[in-house]
C-alpha positions as CSV (number, residue, x, y, z in Angstrom):
1,X,34.9,-3.5,12.8
2,X,34.6,-3.9,9.0
3,X,32.4,-7.1,7.9
4,X,32.3,-8.6,4.9
5,X,29.1,-10.7,4.3
6,X,29.6,-13.7,1.7
7,X,26.7,-14.8,0.2
8,X,25.4,-16.5,-2.8
9,X,22.3,-14.4,-2.6
10,X,21.0,-11.3,-0.6
11,X,18.6,-13.6,1.0
12,X,16.6,-13.0,4.2
13,X,19.1,-14.2,6.6
14,X,21.8,-12.3,4.6
15,X,19.5,-9.2,5.1
16,X,18.9,-9.6,8.6
17,X,22.7,-10.4,9.5
18,X,23.6,-7.0,7.5
19,X,21.0,-5.0,9.3
20,X,22.0,-6.6,13.2
21,X,25.5,-6.1,12.4
22,X,25.2,-2.6,11.2
23,X,22.6,-1.7,14.4
24,X,26.1,-2.9,16.5
25,X,28.4,0.0,14.6
26,X,30.2,-2.7,12.5
27,X,30.3,-1.5,9.0
28,X,29.3,-4.2,6.4
29,X,29.4,-4.7,2.9
30,X,28.3,-7.8,0.7
31,X,30.2,-9.9,-1.9
32,X,27.7,-12.3,-3.9
33,X,29.6,-15.6,-4.5
34,X,28.4,-15.7,-8.3
35,X,29.7,-18.1,-11.3
36,X,32.8,-17.3,-12.8
37,X,33.5,-14.3,-10.4
38,X,36.6,-13.8,-9.6
39,X,35.9,-14.2,-5.5
40,X,39.7,-13.9,-4.0
41,X,40.2,-10.5,-6.0
42,X,36.5,-9.2,-5.2
43,X,37.3,-10.2,-1.5
44,X,41.1,-8.2,-1.7
45,X,39.0,-5.5,-2.6
46,X,36.6,-5.1,0.5
47,X,39.8,-5.4,2.7
48,X,37.7,-7.2,5.8
49,X,38.7,-7.9,9.1
50,X,36.2,-10.9,9.2
51,X,33.9,-12.5,6.7
52,X,30.7,-14.1,7.8
53,X,28.8,-16.0,5.2
54,X,25.2,-16.7,6.3
55,X,23.9,-18.8,3.3
56,X,26.5,-20.0,1.4
57,X,26.0,-22.8,-1.8
58,X,29.8,-23.2,-2.7
59,X,32.8,-23.6,-0.6
60,X,34.5,-20.4,-0.2
61,X,38.0,-20.8,-2.0
62,X,41.3,-21.9,-0.4
63,X,43.2,-18.9,-1.4
64,X,40.2,-16.7,0.8
65,X,39.7,-18.6,3.9
66,X,43.8,-19.3,4.2
67,X,44.0,-15.4,4.3
68,X,40.9,-14.1,6.3
69,X,38.9,-15.6,9.3
70,X,35.7,-16.8,7.4
71,X,32.6,-17.9,9.7
72,X,30.1,-20.0,8.0
73,X,26.4,-20.3,9.5
74,X,25.5,-24.0,9.3
75,X,22.0,-24.9,9.4
76,X,22.7,-27.7,11.9
77,X,23.5,-28.6,15.1
78,X,27.2,-29.1,15.8
79,X,29.0,-32.3,13.8
80,X,25.7,-31.9,11.3
81,X,27.3,-32.0,7.5
82,X,25.6,-31.7,4.0
83,X,23.9,-29.7,1.4
84,X,20.1,-30.6,2.7
85,X,20.2,-30.1,6.8
86,X,17.0,-28.0,7.3
87,X,15.4,-30.5,5.0
88,X,16.4,-33.5,6.5
89,X,15.3,-32.6,10.2
90,X,11.9,-31.7,8.7
91,X,11.6,-34.9,7.0
92,X,12.3,-36.8,9.6
93,X,10.4,-35.3,12.2
94,X,13.1,-33.9,14.3
95,X,12.1,-31.5,17.4
96,X,15.0,-30.2,18.8
97,X,17.7,-29.0,15.7
98,X,20.7,-25.7,15.7
99,X,22.9,-23.8,14.1
100,X,26.5,-23.9,14.0
101,X,28.9,-21.4,12.9
102,X,32.0,-22.8,12.1
103,X,35.1,-21.7,10.5
104,X,35.6,-22.5,7.0
105,X,38.7,-24.7,6.1
106,X,39.4,-27.5,3.2
107,X,36.6,-30.1,5.0
108,X,33.1,-28.5,4.1
109,X,31.3,-28.3,7.0
110,X,34.1,-29.7,8.9
111,X,35.7,-26.8,10.2
112,X,36.2,-25.8,14.2
113,X,33.2,-24.2,16.1
114,X,33.0,-20.3,17.0
115,X,29.3,-20.2,18.4
116,X,26.4,-22.8,18.3
117,X,22.6,-22.1,19.3
118,X,20.0,-24.5,19.4
119,X,16.0,-24.1,18.5
120,X,13.1,-26.0,18.2
121,X,11.3,-27.5,15.2
122,X,7.4,-26.6,14.9
123,X,5.3,-28.2,12.5
124,X,5.9,-25.7,10.0
125,X,7.6,-25.0,6.5
126,X,10.9,-24.9,5.8
127,X,10.9,-21.4,4.7
128,X,8.8,-20.1,7.4
129,X,11.1,-22.0,9.8
130,X,14.0,-20.6,7.9
131,X,12.8,-17.1,8.6
132,X,11.8,-18.2,11.8
133,X,13.4,-20.1,14.3
134,X,16.3,-20.8,12.6
135,X,17.3,-17.2,11.5
136,X,16.7,-16.3,15.4
137,X,19.8,-18.9,16.4
138,X,21.7,-18.2,13.5
139,X,21.6,-14.6,14.5
140,X,22.2,-15.0,18.0
141,X,25.2,-17.3,17.2
142,X,26.6,-15.0,14.7
143,X,26.3,-11.8,16.8
144,X,28.2,-14.1,19.7
145,X,30.7,-15.6,16.9
146,X,31.8,-11.9,16.3
147,X,31.8,-10.9,19.7
148,X,34.0,-13.4,20.5
149,X,36.6,-12.7,17.5
150,X,36.6,-8.8,18.1
151,X,37.6,-10.4,21.8
152,X,40.8,-12.0,20.1
153,X,41.1,-14.7,23.1
154,X,38.9,-17.0,22.2
155,X,39.8,-20.4,20.7
156,X,37.3,-22.1,18.2
157,X,36.5,-25.8,19.6
158,X,37.1,-28.4,17.4
159,X,33.7,-30.4,16.2
160,X,34.8,-33.5,18.1
161,X,35.2,-31.5,21.0
162,X,32.1,-29.2,20.8
163,X,29.5,-31.7,21.2
164,X,25.9,-31.2,21.3
165,X,23.4,-33.0,23.7
166,X,20.6,-34.7,21.6
167,X,21.4,-34.1,18.1
168,X,22.5,-36.9,16.5
169,X,25.8,-36.0,14.6
170,X,26.5,-37.1,10.8
171,X,27.0,-36.6,7.3
172,X,23.8,-36.9,5.1
173,X,23.4,-36.6,1.0
174,X,21.7,-34.3,-0.6
175,X,18.0,-34.6,-0.3
176,X,16.5,-35.2,-3.4
177,X,13.4,-35.8,-5.3
178,X,13.5,-39.7,-5.0
179,X,13.1,-39.2,-1.3
180,X,10.6,-36.3,-1.3
181,X,8.2,-37.8,-3.9
182,X,4.7,-38.8,-2.6
183,X,2.8,-41.9,-3.0
184,X,-0.7,-40.9,-2.7
185,X,-2.2,-44.2,-2.6
186,X,0.4,-45.1,0.6
187,X,1.4,-42.0,2.4
188,X,-0.8,-40.6,5.4
189,X,-2.0,-36.8,5.1
190,X,1.0,-36.5,8.2
191,X,3.6,-38.0,5.8
192,X,2.2,-35.7,2.5
193,X,2.1,-32.3,4.9
194,X,5.8,-33.6,5.8
195,X,7.4,-33.8,2.7
196,X,5.9,-30.5,1.7
197,X,6.8,-28.7,4.6
198,X,10.5,-29.9,3.7
199,X,10.5,-28.8,0.1
200,X,8.7,-25.3,0.8
201,X,9.8,-22.9,-0.8
202,X,12.3,-24.7,-2.9
203,X,12.7,-27.3,-4.2
204,X,9.3,-28.2,-4.3
205,X,7.6,-31.8,-4.5
206,X,8.0,-32.9,-8.0
207,X,4.7,-35.1,-8.8
208,X,2.6,-36.0,-11.3
209,X,-0.8,-34.2,-12.4
210,X,-3.5,-33.8,-14.9
211,X,-0.9,-35.2,-17.5
212,X,1.9,-32.9,-16.2
213,X,4.9,-32.8,-14.4
214,X,4.8,-29.9,-11.6
215,X,6.6,-29.0,-8.4
216,X,4.2,-29.0,-5.8
217,X,4.4,-25.8,-3.1
218,X,2.7,-25.3,0.5
219,X,0.7,-27.8,2.1
220,X,-2.3,-27.5,4.9
221,X,-4.5,-30.2,6.4
222,X,-7.8,-30.6,4.9
223,X,-10.2,-32.8,7.5
224,X,-13.6,-32.8,5.9
225,X,-13.2,-33.7,2.4
226,X,-12.7,-37.1,1.3
227,X,-12.0,-39.0,-2.1
228,X,-9.7,-41.2,-3.9
229,X,-6.1,-41.0,-3.2
230,X,-4.4,-38.5,-5.4
231,X,-7.7,-37.1,-6.5
232,X,-8.5,-33.4,-7.1
233,X,-11.2,-32.4,-5.0
234,X,-11.8,-28.5,-4.7
235,X,-10.7,-25.5,-5.1
236,X,-10.4,-22.3,-2.0
237,X,-8.7,-18.9,-2.8
238,X,-6.6,-20.4,-5.9
239,X,-5.0,-23.2,-4.1
240,X,-6.3,-27.2,-4.8
241,X,-7.4,-29.6,-2.2
242,X,-6.3,-33.2,-3.2
243,X,-7.3,-36.8,-1.6
244,X,-4.7,-38.7,0.9
245,X,-5.5,-42.2,1.7
246,X,-6.6,-40.7,5.3
247,X,-7.5,-37.4,4.6
248,X,-6.8,-34.5,2.4
249,X,-4.3,-31.7,2.0
250,X,-4.7,-28.1,0.4
251,X,-1.4,-26.8,-2.0
252,X,-1.8,-23.2,-2.9
253,X,1.0,-23.4,-5.2
254,X,2.3,-25.1,-8.4
255,X,5.4,-24.9,-10.8
256,X,5.6,-26.6,-13.9
257,X,8.8,-28.3,-14.0
258,X,11.1,-27.0,-16.7
259,X,11.7,-28.5,-20.0
260,X,15.2,-28.7,-21.6
261,X,16.8,-25.2,-22.6
262,X,13.9,-24.0,-21.2
263,X,14.2,-20.8,-18.6
264,X,13.3,-21.5,-14.9
265,X,9.8,-22.0,-14.4
266,X,8.2,-20.3,-11.9
267,X,5.4,-20.6,-8.8
268,X,2.0,-19.6,-9.5
269,X,-1.5,-20.0,-7.4
270,X,-2.4,-23.9,-8.3
271,X,-5.6,-22.4,-10.2
272,X,-3.8,-20.6,-12.2
273,X,-0.9,-22.7,-12.9
274,X,-3.4,-25.5,-14.0
275,X,-5.2,-23.2,-16.2
276,X,-7.7,-25.2,-18.7
277,X,-6.5,-28.4,-17.4
278,X,-7.9,-27.9,-14.6
279,X,-11.8,-30.2,-14.6
280,X,-14.8,-28.4,-13.1
281,X,-14.2,-28.8,-9.3
282,X,-16.4,-26.7,-6.4
283,X,-15.1,-23.8,-5.1
284,X,-14.9,-24.6,-1.3
285,X,-15.2,-20.9,-0.2
286,X,-15.0,-19.6,3.3
287,X,-17.4,-16.6,4.6
288,X,-15.5,-13.5,4.7
289,X,-14.4,-13.6,8.5
290,X,-14.1,-17.4,8.8
291,X,-13.8,-18.4,12.5
292,X,-10.9,-20.8,13.0
293,X,-12.0,-24.2,12.2
294,X,-9.9,-27.2,13.1
295,X,-8.9,-28.4,10.0
296,X,-9.6,-26.4,7.5
297,X,-7.2,-24.0,5.7
298,X,-7.7,-20.6,4.7
299,X,-5.6,-17.4,4.0
300,X,-7.6,-15.3,5.3
301,X,-9.0,-15.6,9.0
302,X,-10.9,-13.7,12.1
303,X,-11.2,-13.9,15.7
304,X,-12.8,-11.7,18.4
305,X,-11.6,-11.3,22.4
306,X,-13.4,-8.8,23.8
307,X,-13.3,-5.9,22.2
308,X,-10.4,-6.5,20.1
309,X,-11.1,-8.4,16.8
310,X,-8.0,-9.9,14.9
311,X,-7.7,-9.5,11.1
312,X,-5.1,-12.4,10.2
313,X,-4.0,-13.3,6.5
314,X,-0.9,-15.2,5.2
315,X,-0.2,-15.5,1.5
316,X,2.7,-17.4,0.3
317,X,6.1,-15.8,0.0
318,X,4.0,-12.6,1.2
319,X,2.9,-11.3,-2.2
320,X,-0.7,-10.2,-2.9
321,X,-2.3,-10.4,-5.7
322,X,-4.8,-8.7,-7.3
323,X,-7.3,-11.0,-6.4
324,X,-6.2,-11.4,-2.9
325,X,-5.9,-7.4,-2.1
326,X,-9.7,-7.6,-3.1
327,X,-10.6,-10.2,-0.6
328,X,-8.5,-8.5,2.3
329,X,-10.4,-5.5,1.7
330,X,-14.1,-7.4,1.7
331,X,-12.5,-9.2,4.8
332,X,-11.4,-5.9,6.2
333,X,-14.8,-4.1,5.5
334,X,-16.4,-6.7,7.3
335,X,-14.3,-6.8,10.1
336,X,-14.8,-2.8,10.4
337,X,-18.4,-3.7,11.2
338,X,-18.0,-5.6,14.1
339,X,-18.3,-3.9,17.3
340,X,-14.6,-3.9,18.3
341,X,-12.4,-0.8,19.3
342,X,-9.5,-2.1,18.0
343,X,-8.4,-4.2,15.2
344,X,-5.2,-5.9,14.7
345,X,-4.7,-6.8,11.1
346,X,-1.6,-9.1,10.5
347,X,-0.6,-12.8,10.5
348,X,0.4,-14.1,13.8
349,X,4.1,-16.1,12.0
350,X,6.3,-15.2,8.8
351,X,5.5,-12.8,6.2
352,X,3.2,-9.5,6.7
353,X,3.5,-8.6,3.0
354,X,5.9,-7.7,0.0
355,X,3.4,-6.2,-2.2
356,X,2.3,-6.7,-5.2
357,X,2.4,-10.0,-6.9
358,X,5.1,-10.3,-9.2
359,X,5.2,-13.7,-10.4
360,X,1.0,-13.6,-11.1
361,X,1.3,-10.1,-13.1
362,X,4.4,-12.1,-15.4
363,X,2.0,-14.6,-16.1
364,X,-0.8,-12.1,-17.1
365,X,-1.6,-11.9,-20.9
366,X,-0.8,-8.2,-20.0
367,X,1.9,-7.6,-17.4
368,X,1.1,-4.0,-17.8
369,X,-2.5,-3.8,-17.2
370,X,-2.0,-6.5,-14.6
371,X,0.2,-4.6,-12.5
372,X,-2.1,-1.7,-13.2
373,X,-4.9,-3.9,-11.7
374,X,-2.1,-5.0,-8.9
375,X,-1.2,-1.7,-7.6
376,X,-5.3,-0.3,-7.4
377,X,-6.0,-3.1,-5.4
378,X,-3.6,-2.9,-3.0
379,X,-3.6,1.1,-2.8
380,X,-7.7,0.6,-2.3
381,X,-6.8,-1.6,0.8
382,X,-4.3,1.0,2.3
383,X,-6.5,3.5,1.8
384,X,-9.8,1.7,4.1
385,X,-6.9,1.3,6.9
386,X,-6.3,5.1,6.4
387,X,-9.6,6.3,6.4
388,X,-10.9,3.9,9.5
389,X,-11.9,6.6,11.7
390,X,-14.2,4.3,14.0
391,X,-11.2,2.4,15.9
392,X,-7.6,1.8,16.1
393,X,-5.8,-0.2,13.9
394,X,-2.8,-2.1,14.6
395,X,-0.7,-3.6,12.0
396,X,0.9,-6.9,13.9
397,X,4.1,-7.5,11.8
398,X,5.1,-11.0,12.5
399,X,7.9,-11.4,10.0
400,X,9.8,-9.7,7.1
401,X,7.7,-6.8,5.1
402,X,9.2,-5.0,2.0
403,X,7.7,-2.6,-0.5
404,X,4.1,-2.0,-0.5
405,X,3.7,-4.6,2.6
406,X,5.8,-2.1,4.7
407,X,3.6,0.6,3.5
408,X,0.5,-1.3,4.2
409,X,1.7,-1.9,7.8
410,X,2.4,2.2,7.9
411,X,-1.3,2.9,7.3
412,X,-2.2,1.7,10.9
413,X,-2.3,3.6,13.6
414,X,0.8,1.9,15.2
415,X,2.8,-1.0,14.2
416,X,3.8,-3.5,16.2
417,X,6.8,-5.4,14.7
418,X,8.9,-8.9,16.3
419,X,12.0,-9.1,17.3
420,X,13.2,-11.2,14.1
421,X,11.6,-9.6,11.5
422,X,13.2,-7.2,8.7
423,X,11.4,-4.4,6.7
424,X,12.7,-3.2,3.3
425,X,11.0,0.1,3.0
426,X,11.9,1.1,-0.7
427,X,11.0,0.4,-4.3
428,X,13.6,1.2,-6.4
429,X,15.2,-2.0,-7.0
430,X,12.7,-3.2,-8.5
431,X,12.6,0.1,-10.8
432,X,9.3,1.5,-9.4
433,X,8.6,4.8,-7.7
434,X,6.1,3.2,-5.6
435,X,2.4,4.2,-4.5
436,X,0.4,2.6,-1.2
437,X,0.6,6.3,-0.2
438,X,4.0,5.8,0.8
439,X,4.8,10.0,-0.2
440,X,2.2,10.6,2.8
441,X,2.9,7.5,5.6
442,X,6.3,7.4,5.2
443,X,7.4,10.8,5.9
444,X,4.7,11.3,8.5
445,X,6.4,8.1,10.3
446,X,9.9,9.0,9.9
447,X,10.4,12.6,8.8
448,X,10.5,13.5,5.5
449,X,14.8,13.4,6.0
450,X,14.6,10.1,6.6
451,X,11.8,8.7,4.3
452,X,14.2,10.3,1.3
453,X,17.2,8.0,2.7
454,X,15.6,4.8,3.3
455,X,14.3,5.2,-0.5
456,X,17.9,5.8,-2.3
457,X,19.7,3.8,0.1
458,X,17.7,0.8,-0.5
459,X,18.9,-1.5,2.5
460,X,17.4,-3.7,5.2
461,X,16.0,-2.0,8.4
462,X,15.9,-4.3,11.2
463,X,13.2,-4.6,13.7
464,X,15.3,-2.2,16.7
465,X,16.3,-0.1,13.8
466,X,13.0,0.7,12.6
467,X,11.9,1.5,16.3
468,X,14.7,3.8,16.3
469,X,13.4,5.5,13.2
470,X,10.0,6.1,14.3
471,X,9.4,3.2,11.4
472,X,7.3,1.0,14.2
473,X,5.7,1.9,17.4
474,X,6.8,-1.4,19.2
475,X,9.1,-4.4,18.8
476,X,7.7,-7.8,20.8
477,X,11.0,-9.5,21.3
478,X,9.5,-12.9,21.2
479,X,10.0,-15.8,19.2
480,X,7.6,-17.0,16.3
481,X,5.2,-19.1,18.0
482,X,5.2,-16.8,20.7
483,X,4.2,-13.2,18.9
484,X,0.6,-13.9,18.1
485,X,-0.3,-14.4,21.8
486,X,2.1,-11.4,23.0
487,X,0.1,-9.3,20.5
488,X,-3.1,-10.6,22.0
489,X,-2.2,-9.3,25.3
490,X,-0.8,-6.1,24.4
491,X,-4.4,-5.3,21.8
492,X,-6.4,-6.3,25.0
493,X,-4.5,-3.7,27.3
494,X,-4.6,-1.1,24.5
495,X,-8.8,-1.7,24.2
496,X,-8.9,-1.2,28.1
497,X,-7.3,1.9,28.3
498,X,-9.6,5.1,28.7
499,X,-7.1,7.1,26.4
500,X,-8.1,4.7,23.5
501,X,-11.5,5.9,23.9
502,X,-10.4,9.5,23.5
503,X,-7.8,8.3,20.3
504,X,-10.6,7.3,18.4
505,X,-12.5,9.6,19.0
506,X,-10.1,12.4,17.7
507,X,-9.3,10.4,14.4
508,X,-12.3,11.7,12.5
509,X,-11.6,15.2,13.1
510,X,-7.7,14.4,12.2
511,X,-9.0,13.1,9.1
512,X,-11.1,15.9,8.3
513,X,-8.4,18.2,8.9
514,X,-5.8,16.3,6.6
515,X,-8.2,16.1,4.2
516,X,-9.1,20.1,3.9
517,X,-5.4,20.7,3.8
518,X,-3.7,17.9,1.9
519,X,-6.3,15.3,0.4
520,X,-4.7,11.6,0.6
521,X,-6.5,11.3,-2.8
522,X,-3.8,13.5,-3.7
523,X,-1.2,11.7,-2.7
524,X,-2.4,8.7,-4.8
525,X,-2.8,10.7,-7.9
526,X,0.6,11.7,-7.8
527,X,2.1,8.4,-7.1
528,X,0.2,6.8,-9.7
529,X,1.0,9.0,-12.4
530,X,4.3,8.3,-12.1
531,X,3.8,4.1,-11.8
532,X,1.3,4.5,-14.7
533,X,4.2,6.1,-17.3
534,X,6.4,2.9,-15.8
535,X,3.6,0.3,-16.4
536,X,3.0,1.6,-20.1
537,X,6.8,2.4,-21.3
538,X,8.1,-1.1,-22.1
539,X,11.3,0.0,-22.2
540,X,11.4,1.0,-18.4
541,X,13.8,-0.9,-16.0
542,X,10.5,-2.6,-14.3
543,X,9.9,-4.9,-16.9
544,X,13.3,-6.6,-17.4
545,X,13.8,-6.3,-13.5
546,X,10.1,-7.9,-12.7
547,X,11.1,-11.0,-15.6
548,X,14.4,-11.2,-13.6
549,X,12.7,-11.2,-10.5
550,X,10.6,-14.1,-11.6
551,X,12.6,-16.0,-13.5
552,X,15.4,-16.3,-11.0
553,X,17.7,-14.9,-13.5
554,X,21.7,-14.9,-12.2
555,X,23.5,-11.4,-11.5
556,X,26.4,-10.5,-13.5
557,X,27.9,-8.9,-10.4
558,X,27.3,-7.6,-6.5
559,X,24.9,-5.0,-7.2
560,X,27.0,-1.7,-6.1
561,X,24.5,-0.6,-3.4
562,X,25.7,-3.0,-1.3
563,X,29.4,-2.5,-1.6
564,X,31.4,-0.5,1.0
565,X,31.1,2.7,-0.9
566,X,27.0,2.1,-2.0
567,X,26.0,4.9,0.4
568,X,28.1,8.0,-0.9
569,X,27.6,6.9,-4.7
570,X,23.8,6.5,-4.4
571,X,23.5,9.7,-2.0
572,X,25.3,11.6,-5.3
573,X,23.1,10.0,-8.0
574,X,19.4,9.0,-6.6
575,X,19.4,6.7,-9.5
576,X,17.2,3.9,-9.9
577,X,19.8,1.0,-10.9
578,X,19.9,-0.3,-14.4
579,X,18.8,-3.7,-15.1
580,X,22.4,-5.2,-15.4
581,X,23.3,-3.7,-12.4
582,X,20.3,-5.5,-10.4
583,X,19.3,-8.0,-12.2
584,X,17.8,-10.9,-10.3
585,X,18.6,-8.8,-7.2
586,X,15.0,-7.5,-6.7
587,X,13.8,-10.9,-5.7
588,X,16.1,-11.1,-3.1
589,X,15.4,-7.8,-1.8
590,X,11.7,-7.9,-2.1
591,X,10.7,-11.2,-1.0
592,X,14.0,-13.3,0.3
593,X,14.9,-15.8,-2.0
594,X,16.4,-18.6,-1.6
595,X,14.8,-19.7,1.7
596,X,17.2,-22.6,2.2
597,X,20.7,-23.0,1.9
598,X,20.4,-25.0,-1.4
599,X,18.0,-25.5,-4.3
600,X,17.0,-27.1,-7.1
601,X,15.8,-26.7,-10.6
């Protein structure tokens, strides 16, 4: 069946729907609902048999929904309506929620129900929940609805007749900053964290700090530090710790409020965002390999279970700055000094990595120089993984990965991927050739022809598609909360296998053979030569695309690589798209924006 995905952005859920529908043999195109675009005319050009809207911030025009069956994904149970569904669920502490696929009609969120799937709501941020439990439920519901539509006999139910046990159906307003605002003198740590979780990554919680107005992004509890409510207490790994009335919270990122007539602002590590405003505070750094400690947040952690070491990392948005890459490399080297035979690299939920940190690069005094420093720092990390010969390294990809983050995963001996993860193993939408040893690792995993196609087409790949390609070695079919436990059991079994010792013994010989024939340094030098020319050329598309990525500039039109004839066109040209073709799109593809259905300036 020919399906058109109608979306406000090619965000994480739209990407996953695109990949999973293609996996099932459908032809899939994307049309972005952009301000001022002639949507009915564009839809007619696609001639779809079915329209699916995974993430849509505007109503579908009547001219479209009366001519085509349009299935809209709503992030709430049957009967729930309104623009801030998921935000309200987290804000109110709901434990069970759901996703509904309904047919577009004249009433927003009021159409007949084609499918609904329930899910639990763990205490994680909205963005993490959106890419995890909500995305799993949404894809299950979409696939069921598409199957029912294709069957031709299913009759969708009216919402009043559909019902959902345990839910509280109602229409709720937009969750604005008057409700989100934190009262540092009165709100408990639990209240503060719930408000922060409900606003991450968009719109953030608007607050006053050090004489300025900032949106707070992210929040983690701290049990040991205390101070006056609202007081800044310490820093750690770029985050600031702020006191509540009964504890404290770590806030990793800040975004200044946008001034009148100013371009959109963007998130940065809190310490970097505050800059000279920040008073002298103690840096409460943890050891290179901090053991899990209750109430003490860190973005890099380590634990051991028998002969298996687990080096976890979790960076906001999956982006890795120069400083983060260097800290992770130091921790990796320390982990390799431990007496283990298997080292698992990756977080237990959400993003693996999306490569270099474009926001930090954009904010640098010299973005070209910072781009160069960042790419070398992540290359150093990848090189360390590639040249580890005294143990097996497993990349545990719990969530989405893109660009250099995919290549970091491929540097390991094995790649294990959660069933809900989406991979974007390409760079060209950011106008980059790429590095991270991809010219060695990607062909090694999938072959030269498939590697060239993945880079050229620049489309998302599902976990199932990745294992068929050979891009990953194992798909772990489980929910986000179960991934860490499942990986732990698999890693323990791997460490106990008799063949593991012989595999480790062979690694040094294999690396020596590679170095004698085609040294790894040669791959890096050739890649970086291309990257350096791009970084040093102020007219290179990368710089305009990076700015569009960071400032969330609106697209002029749907990028051609997402259309029905995209593969053929790209195959003929093989060209990096112009800034006009993909302005703002790079952010969508590389790091899945936005993380909710609705966003606020």
